N, C-alpha and C positions, 0 to 999 in steps of 0.2 A: 342701640336700637333706633334712635332718632336718625343717625347717619344712614342706616340701612333704609329707613323710610324715605329719606331724601334721594338716595340713589335710585330707589324704586320709582319715585315720582319723576326724576329726570328721564328714566328709561321710558316710562309711559308717555311723557310729553313728546319725546323725540319720535316715537312711533306714530302717534296720532296727530302730530303737528301738521303734516301735509293735508289732512282731511278736515281741519277746522274751517268752518264757514264764517264768512265775514259779512257784515251788513253794510258798511260804508267803506268806499275805497276811493282814493284820489286817482282820477282817470289818467292824467298825464304824468309820465315818469320824469323825475328830475335827473339832471346830468351832473355828475361829479367827476372832476379831473383825478386821474390816478396819480397820486403823489404820496410822499411819506407823511404820516399823521393825518390822512384825509378823514373828514367827518361826514358820516351818513346821518342826516337829520331825520328824525322821526318823532315829531312833537304833536301830540294829539290836540286838536283845536278846541276841545271843550273841557269843562271841569267834571270831576267825579273821582271815583276811587279806581286806581289802577290795579288790575288783577294780575296781568302778566304781559311781558313784551317778548316777542319771538322774531328772530331774523332767519330767513332762508334765502338760498340762491336758486334762482329759476334758470332754465325750465325744469331741472330735475328735482327742485325743492329740497336741495341738500341742506340739512340743519347747519346753522352758523353759530348762533348764540341765543340764550334764553335768560330772561330776568324775571324773578318772582320776588315780591316784597317780603315774603316770609322765608322761603327756602334759598334765596340768594341767586347766584348766577351759575350757568353751565355753558361750556364752549365745546364745539367740535374740535377734534384733535388737530385739524389743519389750521385752526384759528386760535388755539390755546396760547396764551401769553402774548397775543397780538391785538386783541380787541378789548376795549374798555367802554363800559356804559357811562355816559356823561352825567345823567341824572341832574340836570340844572334846575328842573322843576318836577313836581310830583307826577306830572303826566308826560314826562320826557323819556322817550325810549331811544334816543340818539346814541350812536356808537362812534368811536374813533379807531382807526386801524393803522398800525405801524408795521415796518418791515414788509412793505407791499412788494408784490411782483406782478408780472403780466398775467399770472394765473388768477389774480384777484379781479381781472376785468370781467364784467358781466352785469346782470340785473339782480338786484337784491330786493327782497320783499320783506317789509316790516309790518308786523301785526300787533296792535295794541289792544288788549282786552280790558275793557273798562266796565264799571257799574255806576249807574243803572242804564246808561245809554247804549252799551254794547261795544262791539269791536270797531276799530278804525285801522285802515291799512294804507300803505304807501309803497310805491316802487321807485327805486333809485338805480339809474344806469351809470356804471363806472366805466369811463373810457380813457384811453391814453391819447390825449389831445396832441401830444408831441409826435405820435406815430405818423409816418409818411402815408399819403393816401394810397388806397389799394389800387392794384393794377386794373385798368379798364379792359375787361375781357368781352365786352359787348360786340366787338368787331371780329372776334375769333378766339380760338383756344390759346392757351399759353404756349403751345408748340409753334403757333403761327407768329408769336411775338418776336420781333427783331430785337435781340439783346446784344449790346456791345460789350465784349469782354475785355478786361484790362490785363488779365493773366490767364494762361492756359496750363493746366497741370495734367500729367499722365502718371497714373499710379498702377503698380502691379498688384494683383490680388494677393491678399494675406500679408501685405507689407504695412508698415506704419507710416502715417503721413500727417503733416501739420499744415493746415490752411490758414494763411495770414492775409489780412487785408492791408496792403501798403497804402498809406495816405500821407500826403504832405500837409502838415498841420499849419495852415495859413492863419488860423485863428484858434480860439480856445474851444476845445471839444468838451461838451458836457454830457453827451449821450451817444451811444453806438448801438445799432440794432443789426444783428446777424440773422440773415434769412437764407433759406434753401428752397430751390425750385427743382424737384426731381423731374425727370423727363416726362412730359405730358401732364404735369400736375401744377397747381397754383403755388405761389410763394407761401412759405410758412416760417414763423419766427422760431429760431432755435437757440437764441441767446441775446442777452441785453447787458450792456455795461453802462452805468451812469453814475454821476456824482450826486451824492445826497448829503447835505449839511456838512460839507468838507470831507466826507468819506467816500468810499467806493463801494457800489452795490453791484453784485454780479448775479445774473439770472441765467440758469442753464436749463433749457428745455430739450436738448438733444438726447435722443435715445440711442445714438450710435457712437457718440464721442464725448469729449469733455471740452467745454468752453472756458477759456481763460481770459481774464481781463488784467491789463497792466495799469499802472498808475497813470500813464499817459493816455489811457483808454484805447490802447491798441488791443484789438480782440483777435483771438486765434482759436481754431478748432482742431483738437488732437484726435485723430482716428486711429484705432488699434485694429489691425487685421482688416484691411480695406476689402470690401465686397463690391460687387457690381452695382448694388442698390445705392451706394454712396456717390455714384456719379451724378452729375447735374450741375446746375448753376448755384453759386453761393454769392450773396450780395451783402455788403456792409454799408449801412447808411449812417454817416457821421453828421450829427447835429452840432453845429458850431455857431459862434456869435457872428461869423461871416456868411452864414447860410448852410444849406444842406449839401453834402458831398457824398457821392456814391462810388463804390469800387466793386467790380464784379469779377468773379473767378469761375472758370469752367474746369471742372474735374472730369476726366475721362478714365474709366476703369474697363479694360478689355475683358471679355468673357473668359472663364477658365478654359485652358486648352487652346486658346486662340493666340492672338498676338502677345508676345512676352517681351518686355523691355530688356530684361537681362539676356535673353536668348538673342535678341536683335543686336545688342551691343557685342555679344560674344561672336556673332556672325561677322560683324564689322571688323573685330580684331583678327579673326581667322582669315578673312579675305584680305585685309591689309598685310598680314604676315606672309600669306601665300604670294601675293603680288610682289612684295619685296624680295622674297626668295627667288622667284622666277626672274626678276630683273637682275639680281646679283649673278645668277647662273648665266644669263645672256651676256652680261658684261664680261665674265670670265671667259666664255667661249669666244667672243669677239677678240679679246686680248690675245688668247692663244693663237687664233687664226692669223691675226696681224703679225705676231712674232714669227710664226712659221713662214709667212709670206716674205718678211724681211730677210730671213735666213736664206731662203731660196734665191732671192735677188742677189744677195752677197755672193752666194756660191756660183751663180751664173756669171757674175762679173769676173770672178777669179778664173773661170774656165774660158773666157774670151781670149782669142789669139793675141790681141794687142796687149793683154795683161800678162802673157807668159814670159819668163826669163830665158835668155839664150843658153843652150847646153854646150859648154866648152869641154866636155868629157866624152870619152868613147870607151866602149867595153873591149878589153884585150884579153885574149885567151892565154892564161899563164901556165897551163899544164906542162908544156915542154920544159920550161925552166925548173919547175918543181920535180919533174920526172928524173932529172939527173941526180937529184939528191935522194930520192926515194923511188925505188923501182916497184914498190908495192901498189902504187896508185895507178890503176888501169884507166879508170874513168874519172876524169877530173873536171867537174862542173864548177870551177872556180873562176871568177871574173874579177876584174879591178877597173875602176874608173881612172883613166889617165888622160891628161891633157893632150890633145892632138897637136901635131906639128903645125897645123894650119893656125891654131890659136896662137902658138908662139910666134909664127911668122907675122900674124896680124898685129901682135903686140910690138914686134920689132919695127914693122913698117910705121906704125903709129908713133913709135918713139923716135925714128929717124926723121920723120917729118917735123 
């Protein structure tokens, strides 16, 4: 029954907490560096009896944590097991926060309810003092900003892609911030990798992909099913002991039905194959023509009178001789090549000489 009453009290306090009125408030907000184990001080300056301490995050007045001397503590689900009330003095409402991320940046409102003097409040601004300065857009819009890209990528829609920032580690890297600037919009943090107490802390704020951090603080963004909205500039800012280094990547995603990288490559292959085939056919045709031309030249040389051999034979009609042996041959178209007497005479004369 007592546990039910406590839960009911927590529920009532969380509902009416944004409407609680305060009498005394510290005007200037204190600034605290975003770091592991950071302490948000909320120490009431006067003595009395502490009734309750409540922490909210403005401007939405989201509940963070509540302390009550009798009922104990209650935390919002986002801060459960991450916040601890220090309670160094009876009027101390300070808290410490661990496992911090960039989502913890903002203004925190502390309200200390006391008796008999009433409530006392304080605002604390949590900032990432290591974060690089914001872009100066006073002279124009982000689209007018001249951005020097180190790498340009072209991705086909619906394909998977990994964006990595190549960086030469000239020094010791202790923090990397991955940002994205969509076309016509300002830069926004989508991932952080940093070393905390010898360990590695990864913060992923990307709603389209998955940010991965290596032990060497090399950060990469894995995109599944690339869409046109993924296009834009991606920037990695490396904080090292030798200074700040920046690497920028431009990702271009063509609209669906437009330019296709695979189709473009296919066209290149088809064009190269067709050109090679045409060239091969042309070479074969030229070779055949050249061979025919050489044959014609050889034939013409053979037909030239200077290349002809003298004919030492003459055709003699042999039918009279054969007719004596066979009277049945009436028409005798039989001929024989016999050396002429002139050829014999020519040979004898050449021999006598």
